[in-house]
N, C-alpha and C positions, 0 to 999 in steps of 0.2 A: 330065310325073306326072301321071298320073289320081288319083291315090290320096295319103294323107298316110302309110302305113305307113310305108313307107323315107325319109318325107322327111327325118329327121335324120339319118339313115344316110348319104344323100345330101349332105347340107351337109356331113358333118365330111370327106367324102371331096373333096367338089368346093371346099368356100372358097369360095361366090359372094359377091359384094358385096350384093345383093339377093335376096330370092325374093316373087315374086306367090306370096298363099296366099287359095287361094276361102274363102269363112265354112262352106259348106255342100258340103263332100266326101261320097262316097257311104260312106268307113268311117272320118272322124276328125271329131271336133269340130274346125272350124277355129280357135275363139276357144283351145281347151284345145292346142293344135298352136302357137299363137302366142308363150303362154306358153312351152312346152319350149324355142323356139327363144329367145326373149329371156333363157331363164336358161341356157341351155348354150352360147349364140352370140352375144353380149351385142355383136359389132360386126357382124352383120348385120342388114342393115335391111329390115323385113318391110308391104310392102303387100298392103292387105286390099281383095279383089276379094267384092262381094257385091250382090247384088241387092234386100237388103232394108236398106238404108243408114237405119235407124230412129237416131233419136238415143240412146238405148239402148244399140244396137250399138254405136255407131260409139263412144261413151262408153265400154263395156267395150273395146273395141280399142285407144284411145287410154291407156286402162289399163294393158292388158296389154302396151303397150309397139309398138305400130304406129306406122311412120314415114309412112305415106300412103293413103289410102282410093280408092278406083276402085269406081264403084258401073253392075251392070249397067242396062240394056242400055249398053255405053261404044262409043265411037267410037276407035278408028286412033289420033287425037291426041290422044283424053284420058289412054291409057295412057301413051303415050309425054311427055307434058307432066309427066306425075305422077313417073314414073320417072329422068326428066332434073331436074327438081327435086329430087327426096331423092339423088340423083348428085351433082350440084352442093353441095350440104347439106353430103355427106358429104368431098368434097376442100377445101371450104370451113376444113370442121373440122383435117381434116390438114396444109394450109395451114398455119392460125393455133395448131395444136399444135407444129409445127417453131420458128414464131415465137417463139412464149412458151419453147418452150427453149432456142433462143438468144441470146432477150432475158436469161433465168435466167443462161445461162452468162458473161454477158458484161457483167452487174451493171449493162444499162439498166434503169430503172424511168418508166416514165410513168403511174403509179396517182395517183388522188387520194391529198390527204396525210392525210385522216382514212378512215377502214374506214366503207363504207355498210352496208347491206342491204338484200337484194331476194328478189323472189318473182316465178318466171317462170310463165306459163299457155301453154299451148300444148298443143293435140291429136297434134302431130308430136314422137315422140321424137329425133327426129334433129334436129330444129330447137331443141329444148331443148336437145340436150347442147352444140350449135355457141354459143347466147345464154349459156351458163354456163360455158362455157370463156372467151369475150369479155369477159363481166361481172365473170367471178372475176379477170381478169388488168386489171383495175382498180381493185383492192383493196376488190371488192365484195364481201360474204357471199354465195351464194345459200340463203335460209332454207328457203326450199322451189320445189316444182316440182308444179303441177298441171294436168289436162288438161279441163277446163272452167271456165265463166266464176262457177258457183254455189259451187265449192271455194277459187276465187280471193280471192272476196269472203269468206268464212270463213277464209282464211288471212289474209287483210290487216287483218282487225278482232281475229287472235287475235295475229299477231305484231309488225305499225303496222312494215311496213318503208317503208325513205325511197323504195323507187319498187316499181312491179309494170309489168313487162313482160307486156301484154296482148293474147293475138291474138284478132281480130274474131271470125272463122269458126271457132268451137267449136259442141261437142254440147251440148243444156243452154240452158241463159242463155246468150243472145247476146253478145257480147264490149263493147255499146255500153251495155245496160243495166247489165252486171256494173261499168264503169266508172263509170256513176250512182251506182249503190249503194258503192264504194269510197269516192267522190268524201264521199257524203255521211253516211258511216261512220266515214270515217278522215282525221281532220283531220292533214295535214304529210305524207300520203304522195304521190307521185306516178305518177302513170302514163302510161307510153311504150307507145302502140298498136301492134299489128303485122298486117300485111294484105298481101296479095299483088295487094290492088286500091287503084288510085293513082289513082280516080276522085275529082273536086272534090267531090264530095258525101260521100264516106267518111272526108275529110279533114275536111272543114269540119264534119262533127256529131260527128268526134273530139274537135276544139278545140271547140266548143258545149259539150259535156259536162265538157271541161275536162280533157281529153289535155296534156300537155309536147311532147308531138314524136311523129312516125307514123316507124315502121320497115316497109321495105317488103320484102318477101319477090320474089326471094331477095334474100339480102342481101348487105353489103358488107360482111366485119369493120372495117375501119377506121372509117367512117362511123359503123356502129353504137356503137361505142367512144365518137366522137365525141362523139354525139348524149346519148348517159346521163351521160357527162364533163359538158356543159354542161348537162344537165336538173340535176344532183344540185350541181354549182356555183353553181348562182343561191340 
């Protein structure tokens, strides 16, 4: 589809899992269209495609509900990897949701004994949704969701949660910079870093600046739950 005029109607008829949406369409503002899709079809994941991936634009798209980002010029592998990541996350969400419903129906409970609070900072809507579901199953209340490091620091200072799950790669303030600010300004709040980068340098930097753990993308819901439970139990 070369334009955005009929996109909402097409989504309504086809019910796709993912829409790859260019920011610069000939007849429609891609960002406004993203907002409409997120509002009218919240189950549809939108991957934004643009040749102008500025921090401001990426931040605006993240706030509007983007699930992923691809910058032009792009390779076949880049597009495939981004779409695969979104599909994988949606699959994990559905599986975790099903397990949650089954646990609730059987009365099985593996939650933390005392209710805790958390903030999630990630610029992908699908990642935030999955993390929120995993965390909520631990008897942890997600009191704020943000899409950038600056807001993560502000919300941490405002709410002083027990834990912040903080993505490293976000628009604006880098996750490691946000980690340092949170550790300096909010006594007692633990920070769990999120990243698709498993290189030793990234992990060591996170530990150096005070992170209590490292969650690698793509998520393993069980391992994420175990890591957060362990961090909050110490």
